[in-house]
C-alpha positions in Angstrom: 18.7 -14.8 29.0 16.5 -15.4 26.0 13.5 -17.1 27.7 12.5 -19.1 30.7 9.4 -21.1 31.8 8.0 -24.5 32.7 9.5 -27.4 30.7 6.7 -29.9 30.2 8.7 -32.2 27.9 9.8 -34.9 30.3 7.8 -37.8 31.8 5.8 -37.1 34.9 8.4 -38.2 37.5 10.8 -35.6 36.1 8.5 -32.7 35.4 6.1 -33.0 38.3 2.9 -31.0 37.9 4.5 -27.7 36.8 7.4 -28.7 34.6 11.0 -29.1 35.4 12.0 -25.6 34.4 14.3 -24.6 31.6 16.2 -21.5 30.5 17.3 -20.6 27.0 20.0 -18.1 26.4 20.2 -15.9 23.4 23.7 -15.5 21.9 25.1 -17.9 24.5 28.9 -18.1 24.3 29.3 -21.7 25.6 29.0 -23.2 22.1 28.0 -26.6 23.5 28.4 -29.5 21.1 24.9 -30.8 21.8 23.1 -27.5 22.1 19.3 -27.9 21.3 19.1 -24.2 21.1 21.8 -23.6 18.5 19.6 -22.0 15.7 18.0 -19.7 18.2 21.1 -18.7 20.2 23.8 -18.6 17.5 22.0 -18.0 14.2 19.5 -15.4 15.5 16.5 -17.1 14.1 14.2 -16.1 17.0 14.6 -12.5 17.8 11.3 -12.0 19.8 8.2 -13.9 20.7 7.7 -17.3 22.3 8.9 -20.7 21.0 7.7 -23.8 22.7 9.4 -27.2 22.1 7.3 -30.2 23.2 8.2 -33.8 23.0 5.2 -35.9 22.1 5.3 -39.3 23.8 3.3 -42.4 23.1 0.0 -42.9 24.9 -0.2 -39.2 26.0 2.6 -39.7 28.5 3.9 -36.2 28.0 0.5 -34.6 28.7 0.5 -33.0 25.3 -3.2 -32.2 25.3 -2.9 -30.5 28.7 0.2 -28.6 27.7 -1.3 -27.3 24.5 -4.5 -26.3 26.3 -2.4 -24.4 28.9 -0.4 -22.8 26.1 -3.4 -21.7 24.1 -5.6 -20.5 26.9 -3.2 -19.2 29.5 -0.2 -18.1 27.5 -0.9 -17.2 23.9 -2.4 -18.8 20.8 0.3 -16.9 18.8 3.2 -18.9 20.4 5.4 -20.8 17.9 5.1 -24.5 18.6 7.6 -27.2 17.8 5.9 -30.6 18.4 8.6 -33.2 18.4 7.9 -36.9 17.8 11.5 -38.0 18.0 11.4 -40.1 21.1 13.3 -43.4 20.5 13.4 -46.2 23.1 17.0 -47.1 24.2 18.8 -49.4 26.5 16.2 -51.0 28.8 13.2 -49.1 27.7 11.6 -52.5 26.8 11.1 -53.0 30.6 9.0 -50.0 30.9 5.9 -50.0 28.7 4.7 -47.9 27.0 8.2 -46.3 26.9 9.2 -49.3 24.9 8.1 -47.8 21.6 8.2 -44.5 19.7 5.1 -42.4 19.3 3.2 -43.5 16.1 2.8 -41.1 13.2 -1.0 -41.1 14.1 -0.3 -40.0 17.7 1.9 -37.2 16.5 -0.6 -36.1 13.8 -3.3 -36.2 16.5 -1.3 -34.0 18.8 -1.0 -31.4 16.0 -4.7 -31.6 15.1 -5.7 -31.2 18.8 -3.4 -28.2 19.2 -4.9 -26.6 16.1 -8.4 -27.1 17.5 -7.4 -25.1 20.5 -6.4 -22.2 18.3 -2.7 -22.6 18.1 -1.6 -21.9 14.6 2.1 -21.4 14.3 3.9 -24.7 14.0 7.3 -26.0 13.0 7.1 -28.4 10.1 7.8 -31.9 11.5 10.8 -33.6 9.9 9.2 -37.1 10.1 5.9 -38.6 11.3 
C-alpha cells in the first residue's frame, strides 16, 4: 500500500463528514485502464511524502476551504496538492443546480489562492482554468 486517508473529493452525501476513504497502491500490478494513480503507481513519480488530489466543485460544494485548512493545520503544509477543476456536468446534472455547471476559472484560482494563504506551497500545475 502506498498511502491511505480520508477522501474529501466527492460531494457531501458520498463523503460524509470525514471523507469516503481511499487507498492508493504503489507498484500495483492490476494495470487498470482508468487508473487515476498510474504515474504514481507505475512510473514511480512519488517515492515518499504525501500527495493530495482534491476536486474543486462550484460554489464550494467540495468543502475545498475546509479540506485545505485541515491539510495545512492538521497534516502538513509540505503536502503536495493537486487541485483539480475538471468537474464536468453530464447526463441529468441540469436537474441538480449547482452541479449543472463546471467550476469557473475564478473559483479554481480562488481555491489555489486560499490554500496558499494557509501556508500550503507545493502545487501541481493546473492543466486548465
